C-alpha positions as CSV (number, residue, x, y, z in Angstrom):
1,M,0.1,0.2,-0.3
2,Q,1.2,3.1,-1.2
3,L,1.0,6.0,1.3
4,I,-0.5,9.3,-0.3
5,D,0.7,13.2,0.9
6,D,-2.8,14.8,0.5
7,R,-1.5,17.7,2.4
8,R,1.9,18.3,1.0
9,L,3.7,17.6,3.9
10,Q,6.7,16.1,3.1
11,P,9.0,17.2,1.2
12,A,10.6,15.0,-2.0
13,E,13.6,13.5,-1.6
14,N,15.6,12.0,-4.5
15,V,18.6,9.8,-4.0
16,V,21.7,11.7,-4.5
17,A,25.5,10.1,-4.8
18,V,27.6,12.1,-2.9
19,L,31.7,11.9,-3.9
20,R,34.4,13.5,-2.2
21,P,36.8,15.6,-4.1
22,E,39.7,13.0,-3.3
23,V,37.9,10.2,-4.8
24,L,37.2,11.9,-8.1
25,T,40.6,12.6,-7.5
26,R,42.0,9.3,-7.6
27,F,39.6,7.1,-9.3
28,G,39.4,10.3,-12.3
29,P,36.0,10.7,-14.5
30,G,34.9,7.3,-15.0
31,V,33.6,7.0,-11.1
32,T,31.3,9.7,-12.3
33,R,29.9,8.1,-15.6
34,A,29.5,4.8,-13.2
35,L,28.0,6.8,-11.6
36,D,25.6,8.7,-13.8
37,A,24.8,5.1,-15.5
38,V,23.1,3.4,-12.2
39,S,21.5,6.9,-11.1
40,A,19.4,7.6,-14.5
41,P,17.4,4.3,-14.2
42,L,16.9,4.8,-10.5
43,T,13.9,5.9,-10.6
44,T,11.1,6.4,-7.8
45,A,8.9,3.4,-9.2
46,A,12.2,1.5,-9.4
47,L,13.2,1.9,-6.0
48,R,9.7,1.2,-4.8
49,T,9.9,-2.1,-6.9
50,A,13.1,-2.7,-4.9
51,N,11.4,-1.7,-1.5
52,A,8.8,-4.4,-2.2
53,E,11.1,-7.0,-3.2
54,V,12.7,-7.1,0.2
55,Q,9.4,-6.9,1.9
56,A,8.8,-9.9,0.3
57,G,11.6,-11.4,2.0
58,R,14.5,-11.5,-0.6
59,S,18.0,-9.8,0.8
60,I,18.8,-6.2,-0.3
61,A,22.1,-8.1,-1.5
62,D,19.5,-9.9,-4.0
63,V,17.7,-7.3,-5.4
64,A,21.0,-4.6,-6.0
65,A,22.3,-7.5,-8.1
66,S,19.6,-8.2,-9.8
67,W,18.6,-4.6,-10.9
68,V,22.3,-4.1,-11.2
69,A,22.5,-6.7,-13.5
70,A,18.9,-5.4,-15.8
71,P,18.1,-1.8,-14.6
72,P,15.1,-1.4,-16.2
73,T,14.9,1.0,-18.8
74,R,14.7,5.1,-18.5
75,Q,11.6,6.1,-19.5
76,T,11.8,9.8,-20.8
């Protein structure tokens, strides 16, 4: 069951990668490309699906591995 914020009391929250400058310096722009490749298809719907799978009993590691192996197509 999805809760509805009919009074608009809860602000939107987005998953954001946080990266220290030292990490970018060490690993270069490839780390930014990797994060972008993961974050682009990581939609609210994808997160809801993953959360539902974990709630149904799948391990977080299994859900994450399945998602990384075959992320949903990004909708435009």
